[in-house]
C-alpha positions in Angstrom: 0.0 0.0 0.0 1.3 3.4 -1.0 1.4 5.9 1.9 0.0 9.3 0.7 2.3 11.9 2.2 0.5 14.8 0.6 -2.6 13.9 2.7 -1.0 15.4 5.8 1.7 17.7 4.4 0.8 19.3 1.0 3.9 21.6 1.4 6.3 18.6 1.3 8.5 19.2 -1.8 11.0 16.3 -1.4 10.8 12.8 0.1 12.5 9.5 0.2 10.8 6.2 -0.9 11.4 2.6 -1.7 10.5 1.2 -5.1 8.2 -1.8 -4.7 7.4 -2.7 -8.3 7.9 -1.6 -11.9 4.9 -2.1 -14.2 3.7 -1.1 -17.6 0.9 1.5 -17.9 -0.4 2.3 -21.4 2.9 1.4 -23.0 5.0 3.4 -20.5 7.1 2.5 -17.5 5.3 3.1 -14.1 6.6 2.8 -10.6 4.8 1.7 -7.4 6.4 3.1 -4.2 5.9 2.5 -0.5 5.2 6.2 0.0 4.8 9.3 -2.2 4.3 13.0 -2.1 3.2 13.1 -5.7 -0.5 13.9 -6.1 -2.4 11.8 -8.7 -5.1 13.2 -10.9 -8.3 13.1 -8.8 -11.3 15.1 -7.7 -10.9 17.7 -10.5 -7.2 18.4 -9.7 -4.5 17.4 -12.1 -1.5 15.3 -11.1 1.9 16.5 -10.0 5.1 16.2 -12.0 8.7 16.1 -10.9 11.6 13.7 -10.7 13.4 10.9 -9.0 17.0 12.0 -9.4 17.4 12.1 -13.2 14.2 10.1 -13.9 11.3 12.4 -14.9 7.8 11.8 -13.5 5.4 12.4 -16.3 2.0 11.4 -14.8 0.7 10.1 -11.5 -2.3 7.8 -11.6 -4.6 6.8 -8.7 -5.3 3.1 -9.4 -7.1 2.4 -6.1 -6.9 3.2 -2.4 -3.8 1.0 -2.1 -1.8 1.8 -5.2 -0.6 4.9 -7.0 1.4 4.6 -10.3 4.2 7.1 -11.2 4.6 7.1 -14.9 8.2 7.9 -15.8 10.4 8.4 -18.8 12.6 5.4 -17.9 13.1 2.9 -15.2 15.4 4.0 -12.3 18.7 2.1 -11.6 18.0 1.8 -7.8 15.1 1.0 -5.5 16.0 3.8 -3.1 14.4 6.9 -4.6 14.5 10.6 -3.7 11.5 12.4 -5.1 11.3 16.1 -5.9 7.9 17.8 -6.7 7.6 20.5 -9.3 6.7 23.1 -6.7 5.6 25.8 -9.1 2.9 23.5 -10.5 1.9 22.1 -7.1 1.5 25.5 -5.4 -0.5 26.8 -8.4 -2.8 23.8 -8.0 -3.1 24.4 -4.2 -4.1 28.1 -4.8 -6.7 27.1 -7.4 -8.1 24.2 -5.3 -8.4 26.1 -2.0 -9.8 29.1 -3.9 -12.4 26.8 -5.4 -13.5 25.7 -1.9 -13.8 29.3 -0.8 -15.6 30.5 -3.9 -18.0 27.5 -3.9 -18.8 28.1 -0.2 -19.5 31.8 -1.0 -22.0 30.9 -3.7 -23.6 28.3 -1.4 -23.8 30.4 1.7 -24.9 33.7 0.1 -26.9 32.5 -2.9 -27.9 28.9 -2.2 -26.1 28.0 -5.5 -24.6 24.5 -5.0 -21.4 23.4 -6.8 -22.0 20.3 -8.8 -18.5 19.8 -10.2 -15.1 21.4 -10.4 -12.3 21.3 -13.0 -8.8 22.7 -12.6 -7.3 23.4 -16.0 -3.8 24.4 -17.1 -4.8 28.0 -17.5 -8.1 28.5 -15.8 -10.5 26.6 -13.5 -14.3 26.2 -13.5 -17.1 25.3 -11.1 -20.5 24.2 -12.4 -23.4 25.6 -10.3 -26.8 23.9 -9.9 -28.6 27.1 -10.9 -28.0 30.2 -13.1 -26.5 33.2 -11.3 -26.7 36.8 -12.4 -23.7 39.2 -12.8 -24.7 40.9 -9.6 -24.7 37.6 -7.7 -21.3 36.8 -9.1 -19.9 40.1 -7.8 -21.4 39.3 -4.3 -19.9 35.8 -4.2 -16.5 37.0 -5.5 -16.4 39.8 -2.9 -17.3 37.5 -0.1 -14.7 34.9 -1.2 -12.0 37.5 -1.3 -13.0 38.7 2.2 -12.2 35.2 3.5 -8.9 35.2 1.6 -7.8 38.6 3.0 -8.7 37.6 6.5 -6.0 34.9 6.2 -8.1 32.2 7.9 -6.5 28.8 8.8 -7.1 25.9 6.4 -7.0 22.7 8.5 -6.9 19.0 7.5 -9.1 16.7 9.5 -10.0 13.0 9.3 -13.4 11.5 10.3 -15.5 8.5 9.7 -18.3 8.8 7.2 -20.9 8.8 9.9 -19.1 11.4 11.9 -18.6 13.6 8.9 -22.3 13.4 8.1 -23.1 15.1 11.4 -20.5 17.9 10.9 -22.5 19.8 8.3 -20.4 19.2 5.2 -21.1 21.7 2.4 -21.6 18.8 0.0 -22.6 15.3 1.1 -19.8 12.7 0.5 -20.6 9.4 -1.1 -17.4 7.8 0.1 -17.3 5.2 2.9 -14.7 4.7 5.6 -12.4 7.4 6.8 -12.8 10.8 5.1 -10.3 13.5 4.7 -11.9 16.9 5.5 -10.6 20.3 4.5 -11.9 23.1 6.9 -11.7 26.8 6.1 -12.1 28.2 9.6 -15.7 29.3 10.2 -16.6 29.2 6.5 -16.4 25.8 4.8 -16.0 22.1 5.6 -15.7 19.7 2.7 -14.5 16.2 2.1 -11.5 16.4 -0.3 -8.4 14.5 -1.1 -6.6 17.4 -2.8 -3.7 19.6 -1.9 -4.5 23.0 -0.2 -2.7 26.1 1.1 -2.4 26.3 4.9 -4.1 29.6 5.2 -6.6 31.4 2.9 -4.1 34.3 2.5 -2.0 31.9 0.4 -4.7 31.9 -2.3 -3.8 35.5 -3.0 -6.9 36.6 -4.8 -10.0 35.0 -6.4 -11.2 36.5 -9.7 -14.2 35.4 -11.7 -13.1 35.8 -15.3 -16.3 34.5 -17.1 -19.6 32.7 -16.8 -21.9 30.9 -19.2 -25.1 28.8 -19.1 -24.4 25.1 -18.6 -26.8 22.2 -18.1 -29.5 24.4 -16.6 -27.1 26.1 -14.3 -24.0 28.3 -14.6 -20.4 27.4 -15.4 -18.1 29.9 -13.6 -14.5 30.4 -14.7 -12.1 31.7 -12.1 -8.4 32.5 -11.5 -6.6 32.5 -8.2 -3.2 33.7 -7.0 -0.5 33.7 -9.6 -3.1 33.0 -12.4 -5.1 36.1 -11.3 -1.9 38.2 -11.6 -1.2 36.8 -15.1 -4.8 37.4 -16.1 -4.6 41.0 -15.0 -1.3 41.5 -16.9 -2.8 40.0 -20.1 -5.9 42.2 -19.7 -3.7 45.3 -19.1 -1.7 44.6 -22.2 -4.8 44.1 -24.3 -6.4 47.4 -23.0 -3.1 49.3 -23.5 -2.7 48.1 -27.1 -6.4 48.8 -27.8 -6.3 52.4 -26.5 -3.2 53.1 -28.6 -4.9 51.8 -31.7 -8.2 53.6 -31.0 -6.5 56.8 -29.8 -8.7 57.0 -26.7 -8.3 56.7 -22.9 -9.3 53.4 -21.3 -12.7 54.7 -20.1 -13.6 55.7 -23.6 -12.7 52.3 -25.1 -16.2 50.7 -25.0 -17.8 53.7 -26.7 -15.1 53.8 -29.3 -15.6 50.1 -30.1 -19.3 50.6 -30.3 -18.9 53.5 -32.8 -16.4 51.4 -34.8 -18.9 48.6 -35.0 -21.6 51.0 -36.1 -19.4 52.4 -38.8 -18.4 48.9 -40.0 -22.1 47.8 -40.1 -22.9 50.9 -42.2 -20.0 50.3 -44.6 -21.0 46.7 -45.0 -24.6 47.8 -45.9 -23.2 50.3 -48.4 -20.9 47.7 -49.9 -23.9 45.3 -50.3 -25.9 48.0 -52.0 -23.1 48.8 -54.4 -22.5 45.1 -55.2 -26.1 44.5 -55.9 -26.2 47.4 -58.4 -23.0 46.2 -60.0 -24.2 42.6 -60.1 -26.4 43.4 -63.1 -23.5 44.8 -65.1 -21.2 41.9 -64.0 -23.9 39.3 -65.0 -24.4 40.8 -68.4 -20.6 40.9 -69.1 -20.2 37.3 -68.0 -23.2 36.2 -70.2 -21.9 38.0 -73.2 -18.6 36.1 -72.8 -20.3 32.6 -72.4 -18.7 29.7 -74.3 -20.6 26.9 -76.1 -20.5 23.4 -74.7 -22.9 21.5 -77.0 -26.3 23.1 -76.7 -25.3 25.0 -73.5 -23.9 28.5 -73.1 -21.5 28.0 -70.2 -20.5 30.8 -67.8 -17.7 29.9 -65.4 -15.8 32.4 -63.3 -14.3 33.3 -59.9 -15.4 36.5 -58.4 -13.0 37.9 -55.8 -14.5 40.1 -53.1 -18.2 39.2 -53.8 -20.3 37.6 -51.1 -22.5 34.6 -51.7 -25.7 36.7 -51.9 -24.3 38.9 -54.6 -23.0 35.9 -56.5 -26.5 34.4 -56.4 -27.9 37.7 -57.8 -25.4 37.5 -60.6 -26.2 33.9 -61.4 -29.9 34.6 -61.3 -29.4 37.5 -63.8 -27.4 35.3 -66.2 -30.0 32.5 -66.3 -32.7 35.0 -67.3 -31.2 34.3 -70.7 -32.1 31.0 -72.4 -29.8 28.0 -72.7 -27.3 29.2 -70.0 -25.5 27.2 -67.3 -23.5 29.3 -64.8 -20.9 28.3 -62.2 -19.5 31.1 -60.0 -17.0 30.8 -57.1 -15.9 33.3 -54.5 -12.3 33.9 -53.7 -10.1 33.3 -51.7 -10.6 29.8 -50.5 -12.5 28.2 -48.8 -14.8 29.2 -51.6 -18.5 29.6 -51.9 -20.1 28.2 -55.1 -23.3 28.9 -57.0 -24.5 26.7 -59.9 -27.6 27.7 -61.8 -29.3 27.0 -65.2 -31.9 28.6 -67.4 -35.4 27.4 -67.3 -35.2 25.8 -70.7 -32.1 23.7 -69.8 -32.8 20.1 -68.7 -30.1 19.8 -66.1 -30.2 19.5 -62.3 -28.0 22.1 -60.6 -28.2 20.2 -57.3 -26.9 17.0 -58.9 -24.0 18.9 -60.6 -23.1 20.4 -57.2 -23.1 17.0 -55.5 -20.7 15.8 -58.2 -18.4 18.8 -57.5 -18.5 18.1 -53.7 -17.8 14.4 -54.2 -14.7 15.2 -56.2 -13.4 18.4 -54.6 -14.9 18.5 -51.1 -17.1 21.1 -49.5 -20.8 20.9 -48.7 -24.1 22.3 -50.0 -27.3 21.6 -51.9 -30.2 23.2 -53.7 -32.9 22.9 -56.3 -32.7 21.9 -60.0 -32.6 25.5 -61.1 -30.1 26.8 -58.5 -27.8 25.2 -55.9 -25.1 26.7 -53.6 -22.4 25.4 -51.4 -19.2 26.3 -49.6 -16.0 25.2 -48.0 -14.3 24.3 -51.3 -10.5 24.5 -51.1 -9.7 22.9 -54.5 -8.4 25.3 -57.2 -11.2 27.1 -59.0 -9.9 26.0 -62.4 -10.2 22.3 -61.4 -13.8 22.9 -60.2 -14.8 24.7 -63.3 -13.2 22.0 -65.5 -15.2 19.3 -63.6 -18.4 21.1 -64.5 -17.3 21.5 -68.1 -16.7 17.7 -68.3 -20.1 17.0 -66.8 -21.8 19.3 -69.3 -19.8 17.8 -72.2 -21.0 14.3 -71.2 -24.6 15.6 -71.1 -24.5 17.3 -74.4 
């Protein structure tokens, strides 16, 4: 049985252990020790990494209560091992995990919003709440959580039987049996947890909610603690500084400047659309005048850089007002939109031709016999147009 040293001392950075067995785990070498300070992936918290002398620990796997696997880059040459934890990674996880306990307790105590699950990612962490929360409620919970952080309350590790723990008022009922490990934030939270935590809430540094979204009938809250909160602030500061330089405004004026820019862009797009629709008539007539004969068909095939798909449809519709015309138009650059259309007196199915193009060149789309459209075509336009010519030639 592997003794879990991190259960009682999450600040233990180095330790000595004896190698009990070497096994294979998913094609890699894995070590079983008599004791370990390496935390395995469990309870939403990722595993530690580190080393045994010059042997790197890549992953730590919790097989069962009695056995932990240390996946390494190669087998050690001795059974007496000295382990060293990657402390930067470990302490980051401790800040995020304890911060999650405090933030979850704040949501629960203030707003009766229960935490259903927790995930600690490499850049940010999330908690999933049982109900949706408003922006104002998030601010309240965030403020309360930071009050507990700044009061620097003790974070204690306790052990209790399942029956005893059930009578202690855990924030969330534990489904585990036997002896439970409890994490207690003095006067604020008591939860069953096997993860690593800071010794006092001040070690969390700060808790910042960076985002929220609806999720499974509740809310998914994204948050940053400690060093991650500082990194997040720096990134935001740099983005704001770059934006105010580009927009030539002070930070407080940035939202209004962006709103004005969006409005101007929307108006320019509307004007461009109007101009394109007026030009579409002239473009269509020019293309139709240059049509080439393929048997009984007058074929119009072209690429139209800068035109959107609606304008291309307008051009195609104008061309097929003339008799005996088949038109294939592609946007540019790739991935291209495509419109295939034929005149009312032409006995061809535009949708079938498009399916043939997609089968040969990729993309997707569909439509009616008289007009079909698609998109996502990355093949050279010349190849697509030649495929249609070949199809028309076979039908002539």
